[in-house]
C-alpha positions in Angstrom: 32.0 -73.0 -8.1 34.3 -70.6 -6.6 33.0 -69.3 -2.9 34.2 -66.6 -1.0 33.0 -65.5 2.7 32.4 -62.1 3.5 33.7 -61.1 6.7 34.2 -57.7 8.7 33.4 -55.6 11.6 29.7 -54.0 11.9 29.1 -50.9 9.4 31.6 -51.6 7.1 29.6 -51.5 4.2 29.7 -55.3 4.3 25.8 -56.1 3.7 25.8 -53.3 1.3 27.6 -54.9 -0.9 26.9 -58.4 -1.0 23.4 -56.7 -2.2 25.3 -54.8 -4.4 27.3 -58.4 -5.3 24.1 -60.4 -6.3 21.9 -57.2 -7.2 19.3 -58.2 -4.4 18.2 -56.9 -1.4 18.1 -60.1 0.8 21.0 -59.0 3.5 19.7 -56.1 5.6 21.7 -52.8 5.8 21.3 -50.5 8.7 23.3 -48.5 11.2 23.6 -50.4 13.6 25.5 -53.2 15.0 24.4 -57.0 14.0 21.5 -55.9 11.6 22.4 -59.2 9.6 21.7 -62.4 11.3 21.3 -65.5 9.5 24.0 -66.2 6.6 23.0 -64.4 3.1 23.8 -66.6 0.2 24.1 -65.3 -3.4 25.4 -66.7 -6.6 27.2 -64.0 -9.1 28.0 -64.5 -12.9 31.3 -63.6 -13.6 31.8 -60.6 -16.2 33.0 -62.2 -19.2 32.9 -60.3 -22.7 34.2 -63.2 -24.8 31.1 -64.8 -24.1 29.0 -62.9 -26.2 31.5 -62.2 -28.8 32.0 -66.4 -29.5 27.9 -66.7 -29.1 27.7 -64.4 -32.7 30.5 -66.6 -34.2 29.0 -70.0 -33.6 25.5 -68.5 -33.7 23.8 -69.3 -30.7 21.9 -67.0 -27.9 22.8 -69.2 -25.4 26.0 -67.9 -22.7 26.9 -69.4 -19.9 29.4 -67.5 -17.5 30.8 -69.3 -14.8 30.0 -68.1 -11.1 31.0 -67.4 -7.9 29.0 -68.2 -4.5 29.2 -65.1 -1.9 28.2 -65.7 2.4 27.7 -62.9 4.0 27.7 -63.6 7.7 26.8 -61.5 10.9 29.5 -58.9 11.6 32.2 -59.5 14.3 33.2 -57.9 17.5 36.2 -57.7 19.8 35.2 -60.7 22.0 33.3 -62.5 19.8 35.0 -66.0 20.5 33.7 -65.1 24.1 30.6 -64.6 23.0 30.6 -60.9 22.4 27.9 -59.5 20.4 26.4 -62.3 17.9 29.5 -64.4 19.1 31.5 -66.1 16.4 28.6 -68.7 15.6 28.2 -67.7 12.1 32.1 -68.4 11.2 31.4 -72.2 10.3 29.3 -70.9 7.0 32.3 -69.7 5.8 34.9 -72.7 6.9 34.0 -74.9 3.3 35.5 -71.5 1.3 38.2 -71.1 -1.0 38.6 -67.9 -0.2 38.1 -64.5 2.7 37.1 -61.3 1.4 37.4 -59.0 4.4 36.2 -55.4 4.2 37.6 -52.9 6.2 35.7 -49.2 6.1 38.2 -46.6 5.0 35.7 -44.0 5.0 34.3 -40.9 7.6 31.0 -40.5 7.9 29.5 -38.8 11.3 26.2 -40.6 10.2 27.2 -44.4 10.3 28.6 -45.4 13.5 31.6 -47.4 14.5 31.5 -50.2 16.7 34.7 -49.3 18.2 34.6 -45.7 18.1 37.1 -44.7 15.4 38.5 -45.3 12.0 41.2 -47.5 12.2 41.8 -50.1 9.1 44.4 -51.7 10.9 42.7 -52.0 14.4 39.9 -53.7 12.7 41.7 -56.4 10.5 43.7 -57.1 13.6 40.3 -57.7 15.7 39.0 -60.0 12.9 41.9 -61.6 12.0 42.2 -62.3 16.0 38.4 -63.3 16.1 39.5 -66.3 13.1 43.0 -67.1 14.8 41.0 -67.9 17.8 38.1 -69.7 16.4 40.8 -72.0 15.0 42.4 -72.4 17.8 39.2 -73.9 19.5 38.6 -76.3 16.4 42.1 -77.7 16.7 42.2 -77.9 20.5 38.8 -80.1 20.6 40.3 -82.0 17.4 43.5 -82.8 19.4 41.3 -83.8 22.2 39.9 -86.5 20.2 43.2 -88.0 18.8 44.7 -88.0 22.2 44.0 -91.6 22.4 45.2 -92.8 19.1 48.4 -90.3 19.4 49.8 -92.1 22.6 49.1 -95.2 21.2 51.6 -94.8 18.2 49.0 -94.7 15.4 50.9 -93.0 12.5 47.9 -91.0 10.8 47.2 -89.4 15.0 50.7 -88.5 15.3 50.6 -86.9 11.8 47.5 -84.9 13.0 48.7 -84.4 16.4 51.8 -82.7 15.7 50.7 -81.0 12.6 47.8 -79.1 15.4 51.0 -78.2 17.4 52.9 -76.0 14.7 49.4 -74.5 13.9 48.7 -73.4 17.5 52.2 -71.8 17.6 51.7 -70.1 14.5 48.3 -68.9 15.5 49.4 -67.3 19.1 50.9 -64.5 17.1 47.6 -64.3 14.8 49.5 -65.3 11.8 48.1 -66.8 8.4 49.0 -70.0 7.8 51.4 -70.9 4.4 50.5 -74.8 4.0 53.6 -74.9 2.2 55.6 -75.3 5.2 54.1 -78.7 5.8 54.8 -81.6 4.8 52.3 -83.7 2.2 50.9 -85.8 4.9 50.4 -83.1 7.2 48.8 -80.8 4.4 46.5 -83.6 3.8 45.4 -83.7 7.7 45.0 -80.0 8.0 43.2 -79.6 4.7 40.6 -81.5 6.2 40.0 -79.1 9.0 39.2 -76.3 7.0 41.1 -73.7 9.0 39.9 -69.9 8.4 43.9 -69.0 8.9 44.9 -71.3 5.8 42.6 -69.1 3.2 43.3 -66.7 1.1 42.6 -63.1 2.1 41.0 -60.4 0.0 41.0 -57.2 2.0 38.2 -54.8 0.6 38.9 -51.6 1.3 35.4 -49.8 1.1 35.6 -45.7 0.3 33.5 -42.8 -0.3 33.0 -41.7 -3.4 35.6 -39.1 -3.5 37.9 -41.6 -3.2 37.5 -44.2 -5.8 39.7 -43.2 -7.9 43.0 -42.7 -5.5 42.0 -44.0 -2.3 43.0 -42.4 0.8 45.3 -42.8 3.6 43.5 -45.4 4.8 43.6 -47.7 2.1 47.8 -46.7 1.6 47.5 -48.1 5.2 45.8 -50.9 4.1 47.8 -51.7 1.1 50.8 -52.1 2.5 49.6 -54.2 5.3 48.2 -56.7 2.2 51.2 -56.8 1.1 53.2 -57.9 4.0 50.8 -60.6 4.6 50.8 -61.7 0.4 47.2 -61.0 0.7 45.4 -58.6 -2.1 43.6 -55.3 -1.3 40.7 -53.6 -3.6 39.4 -50.4 -3.2 35.8 -50.5 -3.8 32.6 -48.1 -3.0 29.6 -50.5 -1.3 27.8 -47.4 -1.8 28.2 -46.5 -5.9 28.3 -50.5 -6.5 24.8 -50.2 -4.4 23.9 -47.3 -7.3 25.1 -49.3 -10.4 22.9 -51.6 -9.2 20.4 -49.7 -10.2 21.3 -48.7 -13.4 21.3 -50.4 -17.0 24.2 -52.1 -18.5 25.0 -48.5 -20.4 24.0 -46.3 -17.7 26.3 -47.8 -15.1 29.7 -48.2 -17.8 28.7 -44.1 -18.6 28.7 -43.5 -14.7 32.2 -45.3 -14.1 33.6 -43.1 -16.4 32.3 -39.9 -15.2 34.1 -41.1 -12.2 37.4 -41.8 -13.7 37.2 -45.7 -13.3 37.1 -48.3 -16.0 35.4 -51.2 -14.1 33.4 -51.5 -11.4 34.5 -52.4 -7.8 33.0 -55.7 -7.9 34.6 -56.8 -11.2 38.1 -56.0 -10.1 37.0 -58.2 -6.8 36.3 -61.0 -9.1 39.5 -60.7 -11.3 41.4 -60.6 -7.6 39.9 -63.8 -6.5 40.5 -65.5 -9.6 44.5 -64.0 -9.1 44.5 -65.1 -5.5 43.4 -68.4 -6.1 45.4 -69.0 -9.7 42.0 -69.4 -11.4 41.6 -69.7 -15.3 38.6 -70.0 -17.6 38.7 -71.8 -20.8 35.5 -72.1 -23.1 33.5 -74.9 -25.2 31.6 -72.8 -28.1 29.0 -74.3 -30.0 25.5 -74.0 -31.5 24.1 -75.1 -28.5 25.7 -72.5 -26.5 28.7 -70.5 -25.3 30.0 -72.0 -21.7 32.8 -70.9 -19.3 34.5 -73.3 -17.4 36.7 -72.6 -14.0 40.0 -74.5 -13.5 43.0 -74.0 -11.5 46.2 -72.7 -13.5 48.6 -75.5 -14.4 45.0 -78.1 -15.1 46.0 -80.6 -17.5 43.4 -81.4 -20.6 41.9 -84.5 -19.0 41.3 -82.7 -15.5 39.8 -79.4 -17.6 37.1 -82.1 -19.3 36.4 -83.3 -15.9 35.3 -80.1 -15.2 32.4 -80.3 -17.6 31.9 -84.7 -16.5 33.8 -87.0 -14.8 33.3 -89.6 -18.0 35.0 -86.9 -19.9 38.0 -86.8 -17.9 37.6 -91.0 -17.6 37.4 -91.4 -21.4 39.3 -88.4 -22.4 41.0 -89.3 -26.2 42.0 -85.7 -27.3 41.5 -81.9 -27.7 41.0 -79.9 -30.2 42.1 -76.0 -28.6 42.4 -72.7 -30.3 43.2 -69.6 -28.7 40.7 -66.9 -28.0 42.1 -64.5 -30.4 42.8 -66.8 -33.0 39.6 -68.0 -32.9 37.6 -64.7 -33.3 40.1 -63.7 -35.9 39.4 -66.4 -38.2 35.8 -66.3 -38.2 34.8 -69.6 -35.2 35.9 -73.6 -35.7 35.8 -73.6 -39.6 38.0 -71.1 -40.5 40.5 -71.6 -37.4 40.5 -75.2 -38.8 41.3 -74.3 -42.2 44.0 -72.2 -41.3 45.4 -74.8 -39.4 45.3 -72.5 -35.9 42.8 -75.9 -34.3 45.6 -77.9 -32.9 44.7 -81.3 -31.4 46.3 -81.8 -27.6 47.0 -85.2 -25.8 46.8 -85.4 -22.1 50.2 -83.7 -20.8 48.8 -80.7 -22.1 48.4 -77.3 -20.3 44.9 -75.8 -20.8 45.4 -71.8 -20.9 43.4 -69.4 -19.9 40.7 -68.4 -23.6 41.2 -71.7 -24.7 38.2 -72.9 -26.5 38.3 -76.8 -26.5 36.3 -79.4 -28.0 37.1 -82.8 -26.1 37.2 -86.4 -28.0 36.5 -88.8 -25.5 35.3 -92.8 -25.4 31.8 -93.7 -23.8 
């Protein structure tokens, strides 16, 4: 399951967004710092209208969308690495995440205090990134101490790890995000096991008022420029609007979004952004039992995609029957796709495409 960690300063709308994401009231949301203490974890289904269409064709009432897990931790403040506020004790909870969503305040509201006393999204980003970098530096320095003896003895793995850490520590001094593409394969392997926060892809979630949800404002323009310069993504979202949408039915929510002049909710945009950032794709299995979406990495071949369902599928893979979503719908399902010659048999080298409807054949 895709897992995203939500970070930000206190009072930027982080917990309000989490509540909307998970359609729950689990994360406290109040106008004072450190309202969220224990990490909040929620699982969110990924909206995919294709599943309902396919369910009608194969005559099933069961649809199983893919999902994302979100982890919301207590707000960070400047000096968290030295124990300010609640410190950085909760950062460990997002080290296992695939991506980081950094909620940035891009709205003015005299009734909601800002922990730094002013609205400056780039300053807020700098504070958070600095704390993430300092947390990584502490972790790396401790790791270096543990392998120092083996490094001095010239043990190959320890030398690779120690020198990779040295490179990363130099980069972190400039609060730079780390691109593993700049390292050797052995160094990548060593660094991946450390789950460094500054190696994770980032989505900057610019939280705005209802008035700025369509076009943004001067704050979101600055965040967008920053994201473009740092190979990150940005989405504009109004946590307050998302909270209101949760209270509405599906039809009412769509009408509300139309009235606001936006095509989709901020949450949907954020999920799409996460998929794009991580190069994820979705394929679908469709039968009388259920229609289910499966998440894979871009470029994944058929046996590995089958392994997402069960490891036995990958081990015993023979071939896959594949139809594109559009062809499957236009042909009225499996039978029509086969009769029109649109259902293909693909082997081990087939690269699965987004929206492929698939049926795997394998040896038990």
